[in-house]
C-alpha positions as CSV (number, residue, x, y, z in Angstrom):
1,M,-27.4,2.6,-6.9
2,S,-30.3,1.0,-8.6
3,V,-33.4,-0.2,-6.9
4,T,-33.1,0.6,-3.3
5,V,-35.0,1.5,-0.3
6,T,-34.0,4.6,1.5
7,S,-36.0,4.8,4.4
8,T,-38.2,2.7,6.1
9,S,-41.5,2.9,7.9
10,L,-40.1,2.3,11.3
11,A,-42.1,3.5,14.3
12,F,-41.2,7.1,15.2
13,G,-39.8,6.1,18.6
14,S,-37.4,3.6,17.0
15,F,-35.4,5.9,14.7
16,C,-31.8,4.6,14.7
17,F,-29.8,7.4,16.3
18,P,-26.7,7.1,18.4
19,P,-27.6,6.8,22.1
20,S,-27.4,9.9,24.3
21,V,-24.6,10.1,26.9
22,K,-25.8,9.3,30.4
23,G,-24.7,10.9,33.7
24,A,-24.3,14.5,34.8
25,P,-23.5,17.0,32.0
26,R,-20.1,18.4,31.7
27,F,-19.8,22.1,30.8
28,R,-17.5,24.3,28.9
29,M,-17.5,28.1,28.7
30,A,-19.5,29.9,26.1
31,V,-18.0,32.7,24.1
32,R,-20.6,35.4,25.0
33,S,-23.6,35.8,27.2
34,N,-25.6,38.6,25.7
35,V,-28.5,36.3,24.9
36,V,-31.1,38.5,23.3
37,S,-28.9,40.7,21.2
38,V,-26.9,37.9,19.7
39,N,-29.5,35.2,19.3
40,A,-32.2,37.3,17.8
41,P,-30.3,37.9,14.5
42,I,-29.2,34.2,14.4
43,L,-32.9,33.2,14.6
44,T,-34.0,35.8,12.1
45,K,-31.4,34.7,9.6
46,L,-32.3,31.1,10.1
47,Q,-36.0,31.8,9.5
48,Q,-35.2,33.9,6.4
49,E,-32.9,31.2,4.9
50,C,-35.4,28.4,5.6
51,A,-38.4,30.3,4.3
52,T,-40.5,28.4,1.7
53,P,-42.8,31.0,0.1
54,L,-44.8,29.9,-3.0
55,P,-42.0,30.8,-5.5
56,V,-39.6,28.6,-3.7
57,L,-42.1,25.7,-3.5
58,R,-42.9,26.1,-7.2
59,Q,-39.2,26.0,-8.1
60,V,-38.8,22.8,-6.1
61,A,-41.9,21.2,-7.6
62,D,-40.8,22.2,-11.2
63,G,-37.3,20.9,-10.5
64,M,-38.6,17.6,-9.2
65,A,-40.7,17.1,-12.3
66,A,-37.8,18.0,-14.6
67,D,-35.5,15.7,-12.8
68,M,-38.0,12.9,-13.1
69,R,-38.1,13.4,-16.9
70,A,-34.3,13.5,-17.1
71,G,-34.0,10.2,-15.1
72,L,-36.7,8.5,-17.3
73,A,-34.9,9.6,-20.5
74,V,-31.5,8.1,-19.6
75,D,-29.8,6.5,-16.6
76,G,-27.8,9.3,-14.8
77,G,-29.8,12.0,-16.6
78,G,-30.5,13.8,-13.3
79,D,-30.4,13.5,-9.6
80,L,-33.2,11.0,-9.5
81,K,-32.4,7.4,-10.6
82,M,-36.1,6.7,-11.6
83,I,-35.6,2.9,-11.2
84,L,-37.9,0.4,-12.9
85,S,-39.5,-1.8,-10.2
86,Y,-40.7,-4.5,-12.6
87,V,-44.1,-4.3,-10.8
88,D,-46.5,-4.2,-13.7
89,S,-49.5,-5.9,-12.0
90,L,-51.0,-4.1,-9.1
91,P,-53.5,-5.7,-6.7
92,T,-57.1,-5.6,-7.8
93,G,-58.9,-7.1,-4.9
94,N,-59.5,-10.3,-6.8
95,E,-56.5,-12.0,-5.1
96,R,-57.2,-15.2,-3.3
97,G,-55.0,-17.6,-1.3
98,L,-52.3,-17.6,1.4
99,F,-49.2,-15.4,0.8
100,Y,-46.2,-14.5,2.9
101,A,-44.0,-11.4,3.2
102,L,-40.5,-10.9,4.6
103,D,-39.3,-7.4,5.4
104,L,-35.5,-7.0,5.9
105,G,-34.5,-3.4,6.5
106,G,-32.4,-3.1,9.6
107,T,-31.5,-4.9,12.8
108,N,-34.8,-6.7,12.8
109,F,-36.6,-8.7,10.1
110,R,-40.4,-9.1,10.0
111,V,-42.4,-12.0,8.6
112,L,-46.1,-11.8,7.8
113,R,-48.8,-14.1,6.3
114,V,-52.1,-13.0,4.9
115,Q,-55.1,-15.0,3.7
116,L,-56.8,-13.2,0.8
117,G,-60.5,-13.9,0.1
118,G,-61.1,-12.0,-3.2
119,K,-63.5,-9.1,-3.7
120,E,-66.0,-10.4,-1.2
121,E,-63.8,-10.9,1.8
122,L,-60.5,-9.2,0.9
123,V,-58.1,-9.7,3.8
124,Q,-59.5,-12.6,5.9
125,A,-56.6,-12.9,8.3
126,T,-53.1,-11.7,9.0
127,E,-50.3,-12.7,11.4
128,F,-46.8,-11.4,11.8
129,E,-43.7,-11.8,13.9
130,Q,-40.5,-9.7,14.3
131,V,-37.1,-11.2,14.9
132,S,-33.9,-9.5,16.0
133,I,-30.8,-10.2,14.0
134,P,-27.8,-11.1,16.3
135,Q,-25.0,-8.5,15.8
136,E,-22.4,-11.1,14.9
137,L,-24.6,-12.1,11.9
138,M,-24.4,-8.5,10.6
139,F,-20.7,-9.0,10.2
140,G,-20.8,-12.7,9.2
141,T,-21.2,-14.5,5.9
142,S,-24.1,-14.2,3.5
143,E,-25.0,-17.9,4.1
144,Q,-25.1,-17.4,7.8
145,L,-27.4,-14.4,7.6
146,F,-29.8,-15.9,5.1
147,D,-29.9,-19.2,6.9
148,F,-30.9,-17.4,10.1
149,I,-33.6,-15.5,8.2
150,A,-34.8,-18.7,6.5
151,S,-34.8,-20.5,9.9
152,G,-37.0,-17.8,11.4
153,L,-39.3,-17.9,8.4
154,A,-39.6,-21.7,8.6
155,E,-40.5,-21.5,12.3
156,F,-43.2,-19.0,11.5
157,A,-44.5,-21.1,8.7
158,E,-44.8,-24.1,11.0
159,K,-47.3,-22.2,13.1
160,E,-49.6,-21.8,10.1
161,G,-53.1,-23.0,10.9
162,G,-56.5,-21.8,11.8
163,K,-57.8,-19.4,9.2
164,F,-54.7,-19.9,7.0
165,H,-55.0,-22.5,4.2
166,L,-52.7,-23.4,1.4
167,P,-54.4,-25.4,-1.4
168,N,-53.0,-28.9,-2.1
169,G,-50.2,-29.0,-4.6
170,R,-49.2,-25.3,-4.2
171,Q,-45.9,-23.9,-3.1
172,R,-46.0,-21.1,-0.7
173,E,-45.1,-17.7,-2.2
174,I,-43.5,-14.7,-0.5
175,G,-43.0,-11.0,-1.2
176,F,-39.5,-9.9,-0.2
177,T,-39.1,-6.3,0.9
178,F,-35.3,-5.7,0.9
179,S,-34.2,-2.3,2.2
180,F,-30.7,-2.2,0.9
181,P,-29.2,-0.9,-2.4
182,V,-29.9,-3.5,-5.2
183,K,-30.0,-3.3,-8.9
184,Q,-33.3,-4.9,-9.7
185,T,-33.3,-7.1,-12.8
186,S,-36.8,-8.5,-12.8
187,I,-39.8,-8.7,-10.5
188,D,-38.2,-11.6,-8.6
189,S,-34.4,-10.9,-8.8
190,G,-32.0,-8.1,-7.8
191,I,-28.2,-7.8,-7.4
192,L,-26.9,-6.4,-4.1
193,I,-24.8,-3.3,-4.7
194,K,-23.6,-2.9,-1.1
195,W,-24.8,-3.4,2.5
196,T,-25.7,-0.3,4.5
197,K,-27.2,0.5,7.9
198,G,-24.3,-1.1,9.9
199,F,-24.3,-4.4,7.9
200,A,-21.0,-5.8,6.6
201,V,-21.9,-9.3,5.5
202,S,-19.4,-11.0,3.3
203,G,-20.1,-12.8,0.1
204,T,-23.4,-11.1,-0.9
205,A,-22.3,-8.1,-3.0
206,G,-22.8,-8.8,-6.7
207,K,-25.2,-11.6,-6.0
208,D,-28.9,-12.0,-6.5
209,V,-30.4,-11.5,-3.0
210,V,-33.5,-13.5,-4.0
211,A,-31.4,-16.5,-5.0
212,C,-29.6,-16.2,-1.6
213,L,-32.9,-16.4,0.2
214,N,-34.4,-19.1,-2.0
215,E,-31.2,-21.3,-1.5
216,A,-31.4,-20.7,2.3
217,M,-35.0,-21.7,2.3
218,E,-34.1,-24.9,0.4
219,R,-31.4,-25.7,3.0
220,Q,-34.0,-25.3,5.7
221,G,-36.4,-27.6,3.9
222,L,-38.9,-24.8,3.5
223,D,-41.1,-25.2,0.4
224,M,-41.4,-21.5,-0.4
225,R,-40.3,-19.2,-3.3
226,V,-39.9,-15.5,-3.7
227,S,-42.3,-14.2,-6.3
228,A,-41.7,-10.5,-5.8
229,L,-38.8,-8.3,-4.7
230,V,-39.9,-4.8,-3.7
231,N,-38.8,-1.8,-1.8
232,D,-40.9,-0.3,1.0
233,A,-42.4,2.6,-1.1
234,T,-43.5,0.1,-3.8
235,G,-45.0,-2.1,-1.1
236,T,-46.8,0.8,0.4
237,L,-48.3,1.7,-2.9
238,A,-49.4,-1.8,-3.6
239,G,-50.9,-2.2,-0.1
240,A,-52.9,1.1,-0.4
241,R,-54.0,0.3,-4.0
242,Y,-55.6,-2.9,-2.7
243,W,-58.1,-0.9,-0.8
244,D,-58.4,2.1,-3.1
245,D,-58.0,2.1,-6.9
246,D,-57.3,5.8,-6.9
247,V,-53.8,5.4,-5.2
248,M,-51.2,6.6,-7.7
249,V,-48.3,7.7,-5.5
250,A,-46.7,6.4,-2.3
251,V,-44.3,8.3,-0.1
252,I,-42.2,7.1,2.8
253,L,-41.4,9.8,5.4
254,G,-39.6,8.1,8.3
255,T,-35.9,7.9,9.3
256,G,-35.2,8.3,5.5
257,T,-37.5,9.1,2.6
258,N,-38.5,7.8,-0.8
259,A,-41.4,8.0,-3.3
260,C,-42.7,5.9,-6.1
261,Y,-45.6,6.3,-8.5
262,V,-47.5,4.6,-11.3
263,E,-46.0,5.5,-14.7
264,R,-47.1,4.7,-18.3
265,V,-44.5,2.5,-20.0
266,D,-44.6,4.6,-23.1
267,A,-43.5,7.6,-21.0
268,I,-40.2,6.0,-20.2
269,P,-37.8,6.6,-23.1
270,K,-34.9,4.7,-21.5
271,L,-37.0,1.6,-21.3
272,Q,-36.3,-0.7,-24.2
273,G,-37.7,-4.1,-24.8
274,H,-39.8,-4.2,-21.5
275,K,-43.3,-5.4,-22.1
276,S,-46.1,-4.6,-19.6
277,S,-49.4,-6.3,-19.9
278,S,-51.1,-3.3,-18.2
279,G,-49.1,-0.7,-20.1
280,R,-48.0,0.7,-16.7
281,T,-45.3,0.1,-14.1
282,I,-44.2,1.5,-10.8
283,I,-41.2,3.8,-10.9
284,N,-39.0,4.1,-7.8
285,T,-37.8,7.7,-7.8
286,E,-35.2,7.6,-5.1
287,W,-36.1,11.2,-4.5
288,G,-33.9,11.6,-1.5
289,A,-31.1,12.5,-4.0
290,F,-32.9,15.5,-5.3
291,S,-31.0,18.8,-4.8
292,K,-32.2,21.6,-7.0
293,G,-33.5,24.9,-5.6
294,L,-33.5,23.8,-1.9
295,P,-33.2,26.6,0.7
296,L,-30.1,25.6,2.6
297,T,-28.3,27.1,5.5
298,V,-24.7,26.9,6.9
299,F,-26.1,24.3,9.4
300,D,-27.2,22.1,6.5
301,N,-23.9,22.5,4.7
302,D,-21.9,21.7,7.8
303,M,-24.0,18.6,8.6
304,D,-23.7,17.4,5.1
305,A,-19.9,17.9,5.1
306,A,-19.7,15.8,8.3
307,S,-21.9,13.0,7.0
308,I,-20.9,9.6,5.6
309,N,-22.2,10.7,2.2
310,P,-21.3,14.4,1.7
311,G,-22.9,16.0,-1.3
312,E,-25.5,13.2,-1.6
313,Q,-29.2,12.8,-0.5
314,I,-29.6,16.6,0.0
315,Y,-33.4,16.5,-0.2
316,E,-33.5,13.6,2.3
317,K,-31.2,15.6,4.7
318,T,-33.7,18.5,4.7
319,I,-37.0,16.6,5.0
320,S,-36.5,13.2,6.8
321,G,-36.5,12.1,10.4
322,M,-32.9,11.1,10.5
323,Y,-31.7,14.7,10.2
324,L,-34.3,17.2,11.5
325,G,-33.2,16.9,15.1
326,E,-29.6,17.1,14.2
327,I,-30.1,20.4,12.2
328,V,-31.9,21.8,15.3
329,R,-29.0,20.7,17.5
330,R,-26.5,22.5,15.3
331,V,-28.5,25.7,15.5
332,L,-28.8,25.5,19.3
333,L,-25.1,24.9,19.7
334,K,-24.3,28.0,17.6
335,M,-26.7,30.0,19.8
336,A,-25.2,28.6,23.0
337,E,-21.7,29.3,22.0
338,A,-22.1,32.6,20.3
339,G,-25.0,34.0,22.2
340,G,-25.1,32.3,25.6
341,L,-28.6,30.9,25.0
342,F,-28.3,28.5,28.0
343,G,-26.1,30.6,30.2
344,K,-22.4,31.0,30.4
345,S,-21.5,27.4,29.7
346,V,-22.3,24.8,27.1
347,P,-22.8,21.1,28.1
348,D,-20.5,18.8,26.1
349,K,-23.6,16.6,25.3
350,L,-24.9,19.4,23.1
351,T,-21.8,19.1,21.0
352,M,-22.5,15.5,20.2
353,P,-23.9,14.8,16.7
354,F,-27.4,13.3,16.6
355,V,-27.8,13.5,20.4
356,L,-31.0,15.5,19.8
357,R,-33.4,13.3,17.8
358,T,-36.4,14.2,15.7
359,P,-38.8,12.5,18.3
360,D,-37.3,14.9,20.9
361,I,-38.1,18.1,18.8
362,C,-41.5,16.7,18.0
363,A,-42.2,16.2,21.7
364,M,-41.0,19.7,22.5
365,Q,-43.4,21.2,19.8
366,Q,-46.3,19.5,21.5
367,D,-45.8,21.4,24.7
368,K,-48.6,23.9,25.0
369,S,-48.0,24.9,28.7
370,D,-47.3,28.5,29.7
371,D,-43.9,27.6,31.2
372,L,-42.9,25.1,28.5
373,Q,-42.0,22.7,31.2
374,A,-41.7,19.7,28.9
375,V,-39.3,21.6,26.6
376,G,-37.1,22.3,29.6
377,S,-37.2,18.7,30.8
378,I,-36.4,17.3,27.3
379,L,-33.5,19.7,26.8
380,Y,-32.0,18.8,30.2
381,D,-32.5,15.0,29.8
382,V,-31.2,14.9,26.3
383,T,-28.6,17.6,26.0
384,G,-27.8,18.5,29.6
385,V,-28.8,22.2,29.2
386,E,-30.8,24.2,31.7
387,A,-33.0,26.6,29.8
388,D,-35.1,29.5,31.2
389,L,-38.4,30.4,29.7
390,H,-36.9,32.8,27.2
391,A,-34.5,30.1,25.9
392,R,-37.3,27.5,25.7
393,K,-39.3,29.8,23.5
394,I,-36.4,30.3,21.2
395,V,-35.8,26.5,21.1
396,V,-39.4,25.9,20.0
397,Q,-39.1,28.6,17.3
398,V,-35.9,26.9,16.0
399,C,-37.7,23.5,15.9
400,D,-40.7,25.0,14.1
401,T,-38.5,26.7,11.5
402,I,-36.7,23.5,10.6
403,V,-39.8,21.3,10.6
404,K,-41.8,23.8,8.7
405,R,-39.2,23.9,5.9
406,G,-39.0,20.1,5.9
407,G,-42.8,19.5,5.7
408,R,-43.3,22.2,3.0
409,L,-40.4,20.9,0.9
410,A,-41.9,17.4,1.1
411,G,-45.2,18.7,0.0
412,A,-43.5,20.5,-3.0
413,G,-41.9,17.2,-3.9
414,I,-45.3,15.4,-3.9
415,V,-46.7,18.2,-6.2
416,G,-43.7,17.8,-8.5
417,I,-44.5,14.1,-9.0
418,L,-48.2,14.8,-9.5
419,Q,-47.4,17.7,-11.9
420,K,-45.2,15.4,-14.1
421,M,-48.0,12.8,-14.2
422,E,-50.6,15.4,-15.0
423,E,-48.6,16.9,-17.9
424,D,-48.4,13.4,-19.5
425,S,-52.0,12.4,-18.8
426,K,-53.7,15.7,-19.6
427,G,-56.3,15.9,-16.8
428,V,-56.3,12.4,-15.4
429,I,-54.5,13.3,-12.2
430,F,-55.8,16.8,-11.3
431,G,-59.2,16.3,-12.9
432,Q,-60.3,13.5,-10.7
433,R,-59.7,11.9,-7.2
434,T,-56.0,10.9,-6.9
435,V,-54.6,9.4,-3.7
436,V,-51.1,9.8,-2.3
437,A,-50.4,7.0,0.2
438,M,-48.1,8.1,3.1
439,D,-46.2,5.8,5.5
440,G,-43.4,6.3,8.0
441,G,-43.1,7.4,11.6
442,L,-42.2,11.0,10.8
443,Y,-45.4,11.6,8.9
444,E,-47.5,9.5,11.3
445,N,-46.3,11.0,14.5
446,Y,-45.4,14.6,13.8
447,P,-48.7,16.7,13.5
448,Q,-47.0,20.0,12.6
449,Y,-45.0,18.3,9.9
450,R,-48.2,16.8,8.4
451,T,-49.9,20.2,8.5
452,Y,-47.0,22.0,6.8
453,L,-46.9,19.4,4.1
454,Q,-50.6,19.6,3.4
455,E,-50.5,23.4,3.4
456,A,-47.7,23.4,0.8
457,V,-49.7,21.1,-1.5
458,N,-52.8,23.3,-1.2
459,E,-50.8,26.5,-1.9
460,L,-49.2,25.0,-5.0
461,L,-52.3,23.4,-6.4
462,G,-55.0,25.9,-5.4
463,T,-58.3,25.3,-3.8
464,E,-60.2,23.5,-6.6
465,I,-57.4,21.0,-7.6
466,S,-56.5,20.4,-4.0
467,K,-59.9,18.9,-3.4
468,N,-59.1,16.1,-5.8
469,I,-55.7,15.2,-4.2
470,V,-56.1,13.0,-1.1
471,I,-53.0,12.6,1.0
472,E,-53.7,9.6,3.2
473,H,-51.8,7.8,5.9
474,T,-51.4,4.0,5.2
475,K,-50.0,2.5,8.4
476,D,-47.6,-0.3,7.7
477,G,-48.8,-0.8,4.2
478,S,-45.5,-2.1,2.9
479,G,-45.7,-5.4,4.7
480,I,-49.1,-6.5,3.4
481,G,-48.2,-4.8,0.1
482,A,-45.3,-7.2,-0.5
483,A,-47.6,-10.2,0.2
484,L,-50.1,-8.7,-2.3
485,L,-47.4,-8.3,-4.9
486,A,-46.4,-11.9,-4.3
487,S,-50.0,-12.7,-5.1
488,A,-50.3,-10.4,-8.1
489,N,-47.1,-12.1,-9.6
490,S,-48.0,-15.6,-8.5
491,K,-47.2,-18.5,-10.8
492,Y,-50.7,-19.7,-10.0
493,D,-52.4,-16.4,-11.0
494,H,-54.5,-17.8,-13.8
495,E,-55.9,-20.7,-11.7
496,Y,-58.0,-18.4,-9.4
């Protein structure tokens, strides 16, 4: 795939997992019941195989940097696609005027407007609305879906007033965050490769999604044009850069994951004929596809084999919110069946893929009570197991093992990106303040994950360099970022 958005910045509680089964748990017999003797070696082996000491972190960081170079040299050169975003102009703070953003990335779409006031006032006002997409439209025609979106956008635009003002003679401009696989061909065009996330809309594949939206807006009589097509990582970078000139990297850690960064055009060998007024552009790494040097277990391999994309997105499957809970479930199922962790029987619910979600394991890790009552309640409510205190303690250790690995590997990936940038810039990255903008529900809501990520960055870079690298949460930056990129690429730019 070319430009695409893996992962989104959905709220932590709204990860799209299959629903849990309701009603009383049904049980089946476990194989053995000698809890301590059988489960201790399973846990020890898991901890050993998931360990991320400094040499492992360094191998991952080096591998990430090498794969970045390979992907920049030639398409298909490595795991990372290193896709050109065509975003050459980043927000400066000078932007003025009224701009819109549309974020389509799942079963909802979000519309936003922002009034920009230049250096003095920056963001003067914002408003947004979220609209649910009827399920039948997810299986309808391209025209039906985009007409529905354009209709919602038109209704939102009609409510414009108060602090929002469009100068006479100007057409409204919008930044379009599109969270499906597209091959981007310019800042304001991209060909849909395929629908994902449960969408099966006919008549769109192979077409320019911007043209589809522009045509639908025309049919609605809405005088608005798309001036920037972006993914959520690029939007996050732009949104954070508006407030802080030192932002050079953006990372999404939510249901899925992705990262982008500011690259010098002369450092992209595969780029021929592209002119950038700034000499720089944003590269969308699609880093979820990285796979080199990752410490994997039988539970990871089994989950991957059962996935809809076996052998793909291995890094994403070890670090992102979609998968952490499922890996923990698979470990607990093994302990229950082989070691009687939850008694002599195993509830059928525990055998259901994705029944244990990452928000569940996060909640269990926040339980600091002596009897781990919340852990017990979550296990029973979600999986139907009744766990004594010993079992609860083991569950928390399993959660911590998987989350620690995920957070530390994510930190190593960030260092890999920074390392590649530093090697090319000779001191510009590590020698001064450099900001990595973070967004996504996993990063925002899982404190242990954040801590492990930061610790890995500090270990890899050392105390002195770490002081210059700021990892900063930018909540919902991609929405306003898309509007800012619409402004930065406005056809009225030079009239400000």
